[in-house]
N, CA and C atoms of all chains as a GROMACS GRO file, in nm:
protein
  582
    1UNK      N    1 -22.874   9.294  -8.666
    1UNK     CA    2 -22.729   9.272  -8.670
    1UNK      C    3 -22.673   9.260  -8.530
    2UNK      N    4 -22.716   9.351  -8.440
    2UNK     CA    5 -22.667   9.348  -8.302
    2UNK      C    6 -22.696   9.213  -8.239
    3UNK      N    7 -22.817   9.161  -8.266
    3UNK     CA    8 -22.853   9.032  -8.205
    3UNK      C    9 -22.771   8.917  -8.260
    4UNK      N   10 -22.745   8.921  -8.391
    4UNK     CA   11 -22.660   8.817  -8.451
    4UNK      C   12 -22.524   8.816  -8.384
    5UNK      N   13 -22.468   8.935  -8.369
    5UNK     CA   14 -22.335   8.942  -8.310
    5UNK      C   15 -22.340   8.900  -8.162
    6UNK      N   16 -22.442   8.944  -8.090
    6UNK     CA   17 -22.446   8.906  -7.949
    6UNK      C   18 -22.464   8.757  -7.930
    7UNK      N   19 -22.543   8.691  -8.015
    7UNK     CA   20 -22.556   8.546  -7.999
    7UNK      C   21 -22.424   8.479  -8.039
    8UNK      N   22 -22.354   8.542  -8.133
    8UNK     CA   23 -22.220   8.491  -8.169
    8UNK      C   24 -22.125   8.506  -8.050
    9UNK      N   25 -22.130   8.624  -7.987
    9UNK     CA   26 -22.046   8.648  -7.868
    9UNK      C   27 -22.078   8.546  -7.760
   10UNK      N   28 -22.208   8.520  -7.741
   10UNK     CA   29 -22.248   8.422  -7.639
   10UNK      C   30 -22.194   8.283  -7.673
   11UNK      N   31 -22.196   8.248  -7.800
   11UNK     CA   32 -22.144   8.118  -7.841
   11UNK      C   33 -21.995   8.108  -7.809
   12UNK      N   34 -21.921   8.214  -7.840
   12UNK     CA   35 -21.778   8.214  -7.810
   12UNK      C   36 -21.757   8.202  -7.658
   13UNK      N   37 -21.837   8.276  -7.583
   13UNK     CA   38 -21.820   8.274  -7.437
   13UNK      C   39 -21.851   8.136  -7.379
   14UNK      N   40 -21.950   8.069  -7.438
   14UNK     CA   41 -21.979   7.932  -7.393
   14UNK      C   42 -21.857   7.842  -7.415
   15UNK      N   43 -21.791   7.860  -7.529
   15UNK     CA   44 -21.670   7.780  -7.556
   15UNK      C   45 -21.560   7.816  -7.455
   16UNK      N   46 -21.544   7.945  -7.428
   16UNK     CA   47 -21.441   7.987  -7.331
   16UNK      C   48 -21.472   7.926  -7.194
   17UNK      N   49 -21.600   7.927  -7.155
   17UNK     CA   50 -21.637   7.868  -7.025
   17UNK      C   51 -21.601   7.719  -7.021
   18UNK      N   52 -21.629   7.648  -7.129
   18UNK     CA   53 -21.595   7.505  -7.133
   18UNK      C   54 -21.444   7.485  -7.123
   19UNK      N   55 -21.370   7.567  -7.198
   19UNK     CA   56 -21.224   7.554  -7.196
   19UNK      C   57 -21.170   7.589  -7.057
   20UNK      N   58 -21.226   7.693  -6.995
   20UNK     CA   59 -21.184   7.727  -6.857
   20UNK      C   60 -21.200   7.608  -6.764
   21UNK      N   61 -21.315   7.542  -6.772
   21UNK     CA   62 -21.340   7.428  -6.683
   21UNK      C   63 -21.239   7.317  -6.711
   22UNK      N   64 -21.211   7.292  -6.839
   22UNK     CA   65 -21.114   7.188  -6.873
   22UNK      C   66 -20.975   7.225  -6.819
   23UNK      N   67 -20.940   7.354  -6.828
   23UNK     CA   68 -20.809   7.398  -6.776
   23UNK      C   69 -20.801   7.374  -6.624
   24UNK      N   70 -20.909   7.406  -6.555
   24UNK     CA   71 -20.912   7.388  -6.408
   24UNK      C   72 -20.890   7.242  -6.373
   25UNK      N   73 -20.963   7.153  -6.441
   25UNK     CA   74 -20.952   7.012  -6.406
   25UNK      C   75 -20.814   6.956  -6.442
   26UNK      N   76 -20.758   7.009  -6.550
   26UNK     CA   77 -20.624   6.965  -6.590
   26UNK      C   78 -20.520   7.016  -6.490
   27UNK      N   79 -20.536   7.141  -6.447
   27UNK     CA   80 -20.444   7.196  -6.345
   27UNK      C   81 -20.455   7.116  -6.216
   28UNK      N   82 -20.577   7.076  -6.183
   28UNK     CA   83 -20.596   6.998  -6.061
   28UNK      C   84 -20.520   6.864  -6.072
   29UNK      N   85 -20.527   6.801  -6.189
   29UNK     CA   86 -20.451   6.678  -6.210
   29UNK      C   87 -20.301   6.703  -6.198
   30UNK      N   88 -20.258   6.817  -6.254
   30UNK     CA   89 -20.115   6.849  -6.249
   30UNK      C   90 -20.069   6.865  -6.103
   31UNK      N   91 -20.151   6.933  -6.022
   31UNK     CA   92 -20.112   6.950  -5.881
   31UNK      C   93 -20.115   6.817  -5.806
   32UNK      N   94 -20.205   6.727  -5.846
   32UNK     CA   95 -20.205   6.595  -5.783
   32UNK      C   96 -20.068   6.529  -5.802
   33UNK      N   97 -20.016   6.538  -5.924
   33UNK     CA   98 -19.886   6.475  -5.954
   33UNK      C   99 -19.774   6.550  -5.883
   34UNK      N  100 -19.777   6.684  -5.888
   34UNK     CA  101 -19.666   6.758  -5.826
   34UNK      C  102 -19.667   6.742  -5.674
   35UNK      N  103 -19.784   6.719  -5.615
   35UNK     CA  104 -19.786   6.691  -5.469
   35UNK      C  105 -19.714   6.559  -5.439
   36UNK      N  106 -19.732   6.462  -5.528
   36UNK     CA  107 -19.660   6.335  -5.510
   36UNK      C  108 -19.510   6.357  -5.526
   37UNK      N  109 -19.473   6.442  -5.624
   37UNK     CA  110 -19.331   6.476  -5.640
   37UNK      C  111 -19.281   6.543  -5.512
   38UNK      N  112 -19.361   6.632  -5.455
   38UNK     CA  113 -19.322   6.701  -5.332
   38UNK      C  114 -19.299   6.603  -5.218
   39UNK      N  115 -19.386   6.504  -5.206
   39UNK     CA  116 -19.372   6.404  -5.099
   39UNK      C  117 -19.244   6.323  -5.118
   40UNK      N  118 -19.217   6.285  -5.243
   40UNK     CA  119 -19.094   6.210  -5.275
   40UNK      C  120 -18.970   6.292  -5.241
   41UNK      N  121 -18.976   6.422  -5.280
   41UNK     CA  122 -18.860   6.509  -5.254
   41UNK      C  123 -18.838   6.526  -5.104
   42UNK      N  124 -18.946   6.538  -5.030
   42UNK     CA  125 -18.933   6.554  -4.884
   42UNK      C  126 -18.872   6.427  -4.824
   43UNK      N  127 -18.918   6.312  -4.874
   43UNK     CA  128 -18.868   6.183  -4.826
   43UNK      C  129 -18.718   6.169  -4.850
   44UNK      N  130 -18.675   6.213  -4.970
   44UNK     CA  131 -18.533   6.200  -5.010
   44UNK      C  132 -18.451   6.320  -4.966
   45UNK      N  133 -18.517   6.418  -4.907
   45UNK     CA  134 -18.452   6.543  -4.869
   45UNK      C  135 -18.390   6.616  -4.990
   46UNK      N  136 -18.457   6.603  -5.106
   46UNK     CA  137 -18.418   6.680  -5.224
   46UNK      C  138 -18.468   6.824  -5.206
   47UNK      N  139 -18.401   6.923  -5.266
   47UNK     CA  140 -18.454   7.060  -5.257
   47UNK      C  141 -18.590   7.071  -5.327
   48UNK      N  142 -18.674   7.164  -5.279
   48UNK     CA  143 -18.808   7.181  -5.336
   48UNK      C  144 -18.801   7.225  -5.482
   49UNK      N  145 -18.705   7.315  -5.513
   49UNK     CA  146 -18.691   7.362  -5.651
   49UNK      C  147 -18.583   7.282  -5.721
   50UNK      N  148 -18.595   7.269  -5.853
   50UNK     CA  149 -18.496   7.197  -5.932
   50UNK      C  150 -18.477   7.276  -6.061
   51UNK      N  151 -18.374   7.361  -6.061
   51UNK     CA  152 -18.354   7.458  -6.170
   51UNK      C  153 -18.334   7.389  -6.305
   52UNK      N  154 -18.263   7.273  -6.304
   52UNK     CA  155 -18.235   7.204  -6.430
   52UNK      C  156 -18.365   7.151  -6.492
   53UNK      N  157 -18.447   7.087  -6.407
   53UNK     CA  158 -18.576   7.035  -6.453
   53UNK      C  159 -18.666   7.150  -6.501
   54UNK      N  160 -18.660   7.261  -6.428
   54UNK     CA  161 -18.743   7.376  -6.462
   54UNK      C  162 -18.703   7.431  -6.600
   55UNK      N  163 -18.572   7.443  -6.623
   55UNK     CA  164 -18.521   7.495  -6.751
   55UNK      C  165 -18.562   7.402  -6.866
   56UNK      N  166 -18.556   7.272  -6.839
   56UNK     CA  167 -18.592   7.171  -6.939
   56UNK      C  168 -18.741   7.183  -6.975
   57UNK      N  169 -18.824   7.198  -6.871
   57UNK     CA  170 -18.968   7.212  -6.894
   57UNK      C  171 -18.998   7.337  -6.975
   58UNK      N  172 -18.929   7.448  -6.940
   58UNK     CA  173 -18.955   7.574  -7.009
   58UNK      C  174 -18.915   7.564  -7.156
   59UNK      N  175 -18.798   7.505  -7.183
   59UNK     CA  176 -18.752   7.492  -7.322
   59UNK      C  177 -18.851   7.408  -7.403
   60UNK      N  178 -18.896   7.298  -7.342
   60UNK     CA  179 -18.990   7.209  -7.412
   60UNK      C  180 -19.122   7.282  -7.439
   61UNK      N  181 -19.168   7.356  -7.338
   61UNK     CA  182 -19.297   7.424  -7.353
   61UNK      C  183 -19.291   7.538  -7.454
   62UNK      N  184 -19.176   7.604  -7.462
   62UNK     CA  185 -19.163   7.710  -7.563
   62UNK      C  186 -19.176   7.649  -7.703
   63UNK      N  187 -19.115   7.532  -7.722
   63UNK     CA  188 -19.128   7.463  -7.852
   63UNK      C  189 -19.273   7.425  -7.880
   64UNK      N  190 -19.337   7.367  -7.777
   64UNK     CA  191 -19.478   7.328  -7.792
   64UNK      C  192 -19.565   7.449  -7.819
   65UNK      N  193 -19.536   7.560  -7.750
   65UNK     CA  194 -19.615   7.682  -7.769
   65UNK      C  195 -19.607   7.726  -7.915
   66UNK      N  196 -19.485   7.724  -7.970
   66UNK     CA  197 -19.471   7.764  -8.110
   66UNK      C  198 -19.551   7.672  -8.202
   67UNK      N  199 -19.546   7.542  -8.173
   67UNK     CA  200 -19.622   7.445  -8.253
   67UNK      C  201 -19.773   7.472  -8.242
   68UNK      N  202 -19.815   7.518  -8.123
   68UNK     CA  203 -19.958   7.541  -8.099
   68UNK      C  204 -19.999   7.684  -8.133
   69UNK      N  205 -19.903   7.760  -8.190
   69UNK     CA  206 -19.931   7.899  -8.230
   69UNK      C  207 -19.967   7.988  -8.112
   70UNK      N  208 -19.895   7.966  -8.002
   70UNK     CA  209 -19.917   8.042  -7.879
   70UNK      C  210 -19.789   8.121  -7.853
   71UNK      N  211 -19.800   8.240  -7.794
   71UNK     CA  212 -19.682   8.322  -7.766
   71UNK      C  213 -19.591   8.250  -7.665
   72UNK      N  214 -19.467   8.214  -7.706
   72UNK     CA  215 -19.378   8.140  -7.614
   72UNK      C  216 -19.346   8.218  -7.486
   73UNK      N  217 -19.334   8.352  -7.496
   73UNK     CA  218 -19.303   8.430  -7.376
   73UNK      C  219 -19.418   8.425  -7.276
   74UNK      N  220 -19.539   8.439  -7.327
   74UNK     CA  221 -19.657   8.427  -7.240
   74UNK      C  222 -19.661   8.288  -7.176
   75UNK      N  223 -19.636   8.186  -7.257
   75UNK     CA  224 -19.640   8.048  -7.209
   75UNK      C  225 -19.535   8.026  -7.099
   76UNK      N  226 -19.416   8.084  -7.121
   76UNK     CA  227 -19.311   8.071  -7.020
   76UNK      C  228 -19.353   8.139  -6.889
   77UNK      N  229 -19.413   8.258  -6.901
   77UNK     CA  230 -19.455   8.329  -6.779
   77UNK      C  231 -19.561   8.250  -6.704
   78UNK      N  232 -19.654   8.189  -6.778
   78UNK     CA  233 -19.761   8.117  -6.711
   78UNK      C  234 -19.705   7.990  -6.645
   79UNK      N  235 -19.611   7.924  -6.711
   79UNK     CA  236 -19.550   7.806  -6.650
   79UNK      C  237 -19.472   7.845  -6.524
   80UNK      N  238 -19.400   7.957  -6.530
   80UNK     CA  239 -19.324   8.001  -6.411
   80UNK      C  240 -19.419   8.031  -6.296
   81UNK      N  241 -19.534   8.086  -6.330
   81UNK     CA  242 -19.636   8.116  -6.230
   81UNK      C  243 -19.684   7.987  -6.162
   82UNK      N  244 -19.709   7.884  -6.243
   82UNK     CA  245 -19.754   7.755  -6.190
   82UNK      C  246 -19.643   7.690  -6.108
   83UNK      N  247 -19.520   7.694  -6.161
   83UNK     CA  248 -19.408   7.631  -6.091
   83UNK      C  249 -19.384   7.699  -5.955
   84UNK      N  250 -19.398   7.831  -5.949
   84UNK     CA  251 -19.379   7.902  -5.821
   84UNK      C  252 -19.478   7.849  -5.717
   85UNK      N  253 -19.602   7.824  -5.762
   85UNK     CA  254 -19.705   7.770  -5.671
   85UNK      C  255 -19.666   7.628  -5.628
   86UNK      N  256 -19.614   7.550  -5.722
   86UNK     CA  257 -19.574   7.412  -5.692
   86UNK      C  258 -19.461   7.412  -5.588
   87UNK      N  259 -19.365   7.504  -5.605
   87UNK     CA  260 -19.252   7.509  -5.511
   87UNK      C  261 -19.301   7.547  -5.371
   88UNK      N  262 -19.395   7.643  -5.366
   88UNK     CA  263 -19.454   7.676  -5.234
   88UNK      C  264 -19.516   7.551  -5.173
   89UNK      N  265 -19.587   7.475  -5.254
   89UNK     CA  266 -19.648   7.348  -5.212
   89UNK      C  267 -19.543   7.251  -5.158
   90UNK      N  268 -19.433   7.236  -5.234
   90UNK     CA  269 -19.327   7.142  -5.195
   90UNK      C  270 -19.266   7.184  -5.062
   91UNK      N  271 -19.249   7.314  -5.045
   91UNK     CA  272 -19.189   7.361  -4.919
   91UNK      C  273 -19.284   7.334  -4.802
   92UNK      N  274 -19.413   7.351  -4.828
   92UNK     CA  275 -19.512   7.320  -4.723
   92UNK      C  276 -19.505   7.172  -4.686
   93UNK      N  277 -19.498   7.085  -4.789
   93UNK     CA  278 -19.493   6.940  -4.764
   93UNK      C  279 -19.367   6.907  -4.683
   94UNK      N  280 -19.254   6.971  -4.723
   94UNK     CA  281 -19.125   6.945  -4.658
   94UNK      C  282 -19.129   6.985  -4.510
   95UNK      N  283 -19.194   7.098  -4.482
   95UNK     CA  284 -19.201   7.143  -4.343
   95UNK      C  285 -19.318   7.076  -4.271
   96UNK      N  286 -19.376   6.977  -4.338
   96UNK     CA  287 -19.484   6.899  -4.275
   96UNK      C  288 -19.618   6.970  -4.266
   97UNK      N  289 -19.633   7.078  -4.348
   97UNK     CA  290 -19.756   7.160  -4.338
   97UNK      C  291 -19.865   7.115  -4.432
   98UNK      N  292 -18.312   5.136  -5.340
   98UNK     CA  293 -18.420   5.228  -5.297
   98UNK      C  294 -18.415   5.360  -5.376
   99UNK      N  295 -18.291   5.412  -5.389
   99UNK     CA  296 -18.275   5.538  -5.464
   99UNK      C  297 -18.328   5.523  -5.606
  100UNK      N  298 -18.296   5.409  -5.666
  100UNK     CA  299 -18.339   5.388  -5.805
  100UNK      C  300 -18.491   5.376  -5.817
  101UNK      N  301 -18.551   5.309  -5.721
  101UNK     CA  302 -18.698   5.296  -5.720
  101UNK      C  303 -18.761   5.435  -5.716
  102UNK      N  304 -18.708   5.517  -5.627
  102UNK     CA  305 -18.765   5.650  -5.613
  102UNK      C  306 -18.737   5.734  -5.737
  103UNK      N  307 -18.617   5.722  -5.794
  103UNK     CA  308 -18.589   5.804  -5.912
  103UNK      C  309 -18.674   5.762  -6.032
  104UNK      N  310 -18.701   5.631  -6.047
  104UNK     CA  311 -18.787   5.592  -6.159
  104UNK      C  312 -18.931   5.637  -6.131
  105UNK      N  313 -18.965   5.642  -6.003
  105UNK     CA  314 -19.097   5.694  -5.965
  105UNK      C  315 -19.105   5.844  -5.999
  106UNK      N  316 -18.999   5.916  -5.965
  106UNK     CA  317 -18.993   6.060  -5.996
  106UNK      C  318 -19.005   6.080  -6.147
  107UNK      N  319 -18.934   5.996  -6.224
  107UNK     CA  320 -18.940   6.006  -6.369
  107UNK      C  321 -19.082   5.981  -6.420
  108UNK      N  322 -19.148   5.885  -6.360
  108UNK     CA  323 -19.286   5.855  -6.401
  108UNK      C  324 -19.376   5.978  -6.376
  109UNK      N  325 -19.361   6.038  -6.258
  109UNK     CA  326 -19.441   6.158  -6.228
  109UNK      C  327 -19.409   6.269  -6.328
  110UNK      N  328 -19.279   6.285  -6.357
  110UNK     CA  329 -19.240   6.393  -6.449
  110UNK      C  330 -19.294   6.370  -6.590
  111UNK      N  331 -19.301   6.244  -6.631
  111UNK     CA  332 -19.360   6.214  -6.762
  111UNK      C  333 -19.508   6.257  -6.764
  112UNK      N  334 -19.577   6.231  -6.653
  112UNK     CA  335 -19.717   6.274  -6.645
  112UNK      C  336 -19.728   6.426  -6.649
  113UNK      N  337 -19.639   6.493  -6.575
  113UNK     CA  338 -19.641   6.640  -6.575
  113UNK      C  339 -19.616   6.693  -6.716
  114UNK      N  340 -19.520   6.632  -6.788
  114UNK     CA  341 -19.492   6.675  -6.926
  114UNK      C  342 -19.615   6.659  -7.015
  115UNK      N  343 -19.685   6.546  -6.999
  115UNK     CA  344 -19.806   6.525  -7.079
  115UNK      C  345 -19.912   6.630  -7.046
  116UNK      N  346 -19.928   6.656  -6.917
  116UNK     CA  347 -20.030   6.753  -6.875
  116UNK      C  348 -19.991   6.893  -6.923
  117UNK      N  349 -19.861   6.926  -6.915
  117UNK     CA  350 -19.815   7.056  -6.968
  117UNK      C  351 -19.854   7.073  -7.115
  118UNK      N  352 -19.830   6.969  -7.193
  118UNK     CA  353 -19.862   6.977  -7.336
  118UNK      C  354 -20.012   6.996  -7.356
  119UNK      N  355 -20.092   6.922  -7.279
  119UNK     CA  356 -20.238   6.937  -7.290
  119UNK      C  357 -20.281   7.079  -7.253
  120UNK      N  358 -20.218   7.135  -7.149
  120UNK     CA  359 -20.251   7.272  -7.107
  120UNK      C  360 -20.219   7.372  -7.219
  121UNK      N  361 -20.104   7.353  -7.283
  121UNK     CA  362 -20.063   7.443  -7.392
  121UNK      C  363 -20.166   7.439  -7.506
  122UNK      N  364 -20.204   7.318  -7.546
  122UNK     CA  365 -20.297   7.306  -7.659
  122UNK      C  366 -20.436   7.361  -7.624
  123UNK      N  367 -20.472   7.344  -7.498
  123UNK     CA  368 -20.601   7.397  -7.453
  123UNK      C  369 -20.597   7.550  -7.448
  124UNK      N  370 -20.485   7.603  -7.399
  124UNK     CA  371 -20.470   7.750  -7.397
  124UNK      C  372 -20.472   7.805  -7.539
  125UNK      N  373 -20.411   7.731  -7.631
  125UNK     CA  374 -20.410   7.776  -7.770
  125UNK      C  375 -20.553   7.783  -7.825
  126UNK      N  376 -20.633   7.681  -7.793
  126UNK     CA  377 -20.774   7.683  -7.833
  126UNK      C  378 -20.846   7.802  -7.772
  127UNK      N  379 -20.816   7.829  -7.644
  127UNK     CA  380 -20.882   7.940  -7.575
  127UNK      C  381 -20.849   8.073  -7.644
  128UNK      N  382 -20.721   8.090  -7.681
  128UNK     CA  383 -20.684   8.215  -7.749
  128UNK      C  384 -20.746   8.225  -7.888
  129UNK      N  385 -20.766   8.109  -7.954
  129UNK     CA  386 -20.836   8.113  -8.083
  129UNK      C  387 -20.974   8.175  -8.066
  130UNK      N  388 -21.044   8.133  -7.961
  130UNK     CA  389 -21.179   8.184  -7.938
  130UNK      C  390 -21.175   8.330  -7.894
  131UNK      N  391 -21.082   8.364  -7.803
  131UNK     CA  392 -21.080   8.503  -7.755
  131UNK      C  393 -21.036   8.599  -7.867
  132UNK      N  394 -20.957   8.550  -7.962
  132UNK     CA  395 -20.924   8.637  -8.076
  132UNK      C  396 -21.049   8.668  -8.158
  133UNK      N  397 -21.136   8.568  -8.171
  133UNK     CA  398 -21.262   8.592  -8.242
  133UNK      C  399 -21.348   8.693  -8.164
  134UNK      N  400 -21.347   8.678  -8.031
  134UNK     CA  401 -21.420   8.774  -7.948
  134UNK      C  402 -21.361   8.914  -7.969
  135UNK      N  403 -21.228   8.923  -7.975
  135UNK     CA  404 -21.162   9.052  -7.996
  135UNK      C  405 -21.203   9.116  -8.128
  136UNK      N  406 -21.213   9.033  -8.234
  136UNK     CA  407 -21.252   9.085  -8.365
  136UNK      C  408 -21.396   9.137  -8.362
  137UNK      N  409 -21.484   9.060  -8.294
  137UNK     CA  410 -21.624   9.103  -8.279
  137UNK      C  411 -21.634   9.235  -8.204
  138UNK      N  412 -21.556   9.243  -8.094
  138UNK     CA  413 -21.560   9.364  -8.011
  138UNK      C  414 -21.510   9.485  -8.089
  139UNK      N  415 -21.405   9.463  -8.170
  139UNK     CA  416 -21.351   9.573  -8.250
  139UNK      C  417 -21.455   9.619  -8.352
  140UNK      N  418 -21.524   9.520  -8.413
  140UNK     CA  419 -21.627   9.549  -8.513
  140UNK      C  420 -21.741   9.632  -8.453
  141UNK      N  421 -21.780   9.595  -8.330
  141UNK     CA  422 -21.891   9.662  -8.262
  141UNK      C  423 -21.846   9.783  -8.181
  142UNK      N  424 -21.715   9.804  -8.178
  142UNK     CA  425 -21.658   9.910  -8.095
  142UNK      C  426 -21.691   9.893  -7.947
  143UNK      N  427 -21.698   9.766  -7.903
  143UNK     CA  428 -21.710   9.736  -7.760
  143UNK      C  429 -21.575   9.757  -7.695
  144UNK      N  430 -21.570   9.791  -7.566
  144UNK     CA  431 -21.439   9.802  -7.499
  144UNK      C  432 -21.370   9.664  -7.493
  145UNK      N  433 -21.236   9.665  -7.493
  145UNK     CA  434 -21.159   9.540  -7.491
  145UNK      C  435 -21.185   9.462  -7.363
  146UNK      N  436 -21.196   9.532  -7.250
  146UNK     CA  437 -21.221   9.464  -7.122
  146UNK      C  438 -21.370   9.469  -7.090
  147UNK      N  439 -21.418   9.370  -7.017
  147UNK     CA  440 -21.559   9.364  -6.979
  147UNK      C  441 -21.562   9.314  -6.835
  148UNK      N  442 -21.568   9.411  -6.742
  148UNK     CA  443 -21.554   9.380  -6.600
  148UNK      C  444 -21.662   9.284  -6.549
  149UNK      N  445 -21.785   9.300  -6.603
  149UNK     CA  446 -21.895   9.215  -6.555
  149UNK      C  447 -21.869   9.069  -6.596
  150UNK      N  448 -21.832   9.051  -6.721
  150UNK     CA  449 -21.802   8.917  -6.772
  150UNK      C  450 -21.684   8.856  -6.695
  151UNK      N  451 -21.584   8.940  -6.667
  151UNK     CA  452 -21.465   8.894  -6.597
  151UNK      C  453 -21.503   8.846  -6.456
  152UNK      N  454 -21.586   8.925  -6.387
  152UNK     CA  455 -21.626   8.890  -6.250
  152UNK      C  456 -21.706   8.759  -6.251
  153UNK      N  457 -21.790   8.743  -6.353
  153UNK     CA  458 -21.871   8.622  -6.368
  153UNK      C  459 -21.782   8.500  -6.389
  154UNK      N  460 -21.682   8.515  -6.476
  154UNK     CA  461 -21.588   8.405  -6.502
  154UNK      C  462 -21.512   8.368  -6.375
  155UNK      N  463 -21.468   8.470  -6.301
  155UNK     CA  464 -21.389   8.444  -6.181
  155UNK      C  465 -21.473   8.371  -6.076
  156UNK      N  466 -21.598   8.416  -6.056
  156UNK     CA  467 -21.685   8.352  -5.958
  156UNK      C  468 -21.708   8.205  -5.996
  157UNK      N  469 -21.735   8.183  -6.123
  157UNK     CA  470 -21.760   8.046  -6.171
  157UNK      C  471 -21.636   7.959  -6.151
  158UNK      N  472 -21.520   8.016  -6.185
  158UNK     CA  473 -21.397   7.937  -6.176
  158UNK      C  474 -21.358   7.907  -6.032
  159UNK      N  475 -21.388   8.000  -5.941
  159UNK     CA  476 -21.359   7.973  -5.798
  159UNK      C  477 -21.443   7.853  -5.753
  160UNK      N  478 -21.569   7.847  -5.797
  160UNK     CA  479 -21.654   7.732  -5.762
  160UNK      C  480 -21.598   7.603  -5.821
  161UNK      N  481 -21.561   7.610  -5.950
  161UNK     CA  482 -21.504   7.492  -6.016
  161UNK      C  483 -21.375   7.449  -5.948
  162UNK      N  484 -21.293   7.546  -5.909
  162UNK     CA  485 -21.165   7.515  -5.843
  162UNK      C  486 -21.192   7.438  -5.714
  163UNK      N  487 -21.290   7.484  -5.638
  163UNK     CA  488 -21.321   7.411  -5.513
  163UNK      C  489 -21.366   7.269  -5.544
  164UNK      N  490 -21.449   7.255  -5.646
  164UNK     CA  491 -21.495   7.121  -5.684
  164UNK      C  492 -21.378   7.033  -5.728
  165UNK      N  493 -21.276   7.095  -5.790
  165UNK     CA  494 -21.161   7.019  -5.841
  165UNK      C  495 -21.049   7.011  -5.738
  166UNK      N  496 -21.076   7.062  -5.617
  166UNK     CA  497 -20.980   7.056  -5.506
  166UNK      C  498 -20.853   7.137  -5.537
  167UNK      N  499 -20.875   7.253  -5.600
  167UNK     CA  500 -20.765   7.342  -5.638
  167UNK      C  501 -20.783   7.470  -5.556
  168UNK      N  502 -20.674   7.536  -5.520
  168UNK     CA  503 -20.682   7.659  -5.441
  168UNK      C  504 -20.754   7.768  -5.523
  169UNK      N  505 -20.870   7.816  -5.478
  169UNK     CA  506 -20.945   7.916  -5.555
  169UNK      C  507 -20.867   8.046  -5.575
  170UNK      N  508 -20.785   8.086  -5.476
  170UNK     CA  509 -20.708   8.211  -5.492
  170UNK      C  510 -20.604   8.197  -5.602
  171UNK      N  511 -20.536   8.083  -5.602
  171UNK     CA  512 -20.439   8.057  -5.709
  171UNK      C  513 -20.508   8.056  -5.845
  172UNK      N  514 -20.623   7.990  -5.851
  172UNK     CA  515 -20.700   7.980  -5.976
  172UNK      C  516 -20.742   8.118  -6.025
  173UNK      N  517 -20.784   8.201  -5.931
  173UNK     CA  518 -20.824   8.337  -5.969
  173UNK      C  519 -20.705   8.415  -6.024
  174UNK      N  520 -20.588   8.400  -5.959
  174UNK     CA  521 -20.469   8.474  -6.006
  174UNK      C  522 -20.430   8.427  -6.146
  175UNK      N  523 -20.440   8.297  -6.170
  175UNK     CA  524 -20.398   8.247  -6.301
  175UNK      C  525 -20.498   8.292  -6.409
  176UNK      N  526 -20.626   8.294  -6.376
  176UNK     CA  527 -20.724   8.342  -6.474
  176UNK      C  528 -20.702   8.490  -6.504
  177UNK      N  529 -20.673   8.569  -6.400
  177UNK     CA  530 -20.648   8.712  -6.422
  177UNK      C  531 -20.526   8.732  -6.512
  178UNK      N  532 -20.429   8.647  -6.494
  178UNK     CA  533 -20.308   8.652  -6.575
  178UNK      C  534 -20.342   8.626  -6.723
  179UNK      N  535 -20.426   8.524  -6.746
  179UNK     CA  536 -20.468   8.491  -6.883
  179UNK      C  537 -20.553   8.603  -6.942
  180UNK      N  538 -20.648   8.654  -6.861
  180UNK     CA  539 -20.737   8.760  -6.909
  180UNK      C  540 -20.658   8.886  -6.945
  181UNK      N  541 -20.555   8.918  -6.866
  181UNK     CA  542 -20.472   9.036  -6.896
  181UNK      C  543 -20.410   9.022  -7.034
  182UNK      N  544 -20.365   8.901  -7.066
  182UNK     CA  545 -20.305   8.875  -7.198
  182UNK      C  546 -20.412   8.888  -7.308
  183UNK      N  547 -20.531   8.838  -7.279
  183UNK     CA  548 -20.641   8.846  -7.376
  183UNK      C  549 -20.676   8.992  -7.404
  184UNK      N  550 -20.679   9.074  -7.298
  184UNK     CA  551 -20.715   9.215  -7.316
  184UNK      C  552 -20.608   9.286  -7.400
  185UNK      N  553 -20.480   9.254  -7.374
  185UNK     CA  554 -20.373   9.310  -7.459
  185UNK      C  555 -20.397   9.272  -7.605
  186UNK      N  556 -20.435   9.146  -7.626
  186UNK     CA  557 -20.468   9.096  -7.760
  186UNK      C  558 -20.584   9.176  -7.822
  187UNK      N  559 -20.690   9.195  -7.744
  187UNK     CA  560 -20.808   9.267  -7.794
  187UNK      C  561 -20.771   9.410  -7.833
  188UNK      N  562 -20.684   9.470  -7.751
  188UNK     CA  563 -20.645   9.608  -7.781
  188UNK      C  564 -20.563   9.614  -7.910
  189UNK      N  565 -20.479   9.512  -7.928
  189UNK     CA  566 -20.399   9.505  -8.053
  189UNK      C  567 -20.492   9.490  -8.174
  190UNK      N  568 -20.593   9.402  -8.160
  190UNK     CA  569 -20.688   9.380  -8.270
  190UNK      C  570 -20.762   9.510  -8.301
  191UNK      N  571 -20.804   9.580  -8.194
  191UNK     CA  572 -20.880   9.704  -8.208
  191UNK      C  573 -20.799   9.811  -8.281
  192UNK      N  574 -20.670   9.817  -8.247
  192UNK     CA  575 -20.585   9.919  -8.311
  192UNK      C  576 -20.529   9.866  -8.443
  193UNK      N  577 -20.584   9.752  -8.486
  193UNK     CA  578 -20.548   9.697  -8.617
  193UNK      C  579 -20.412   9.630  -8.623
  194UNK      N  580 -20.356   9.600  -8.505
  194UNK     CA  581 -20.218   9.546  -8.501
  194UNK      C  582 -20.213   9.395  -8.508
   0.00000   0.00000   0.00000
């Protein structure tokens, strides 16, 4: 029984590893796009953060999270975490760093 | 010129919206698997957290992050954030909640 469960656990972990890799590559694509947004904002002298756009993204993602059966609060926190990193990136681009 | 840039910004934002949705659905899949792991762990009375597995995942993801040109420290923080949520989930499953 222990072996059945452990091979089952290993199977689940293999799936988690695959999903982790997919998340990383998707996040990398997302940062590629947000870096371009950062360059555009620096060019136009727009502020690095955009509260209206951020609120719109969060509202949309909360809806999507519910559709995907994911906790909307958790989803909002993770998006805010990513956005904070993006804003740091935009500020670096703006200051030419 | 302003209009060219704004339509460009809109194009980037459309891509970000698509990637956000993909991230949500992928995270939802990940939680489906980790919930199964939680049920297995509860059945076997394994602890909710597994430091060795966590360290292994983090090391692997830091390597993947470098390959994907993503900041490994940021990637580690985001994985820890997800894992913390998973552990809360596992504890809820264990306590029958």
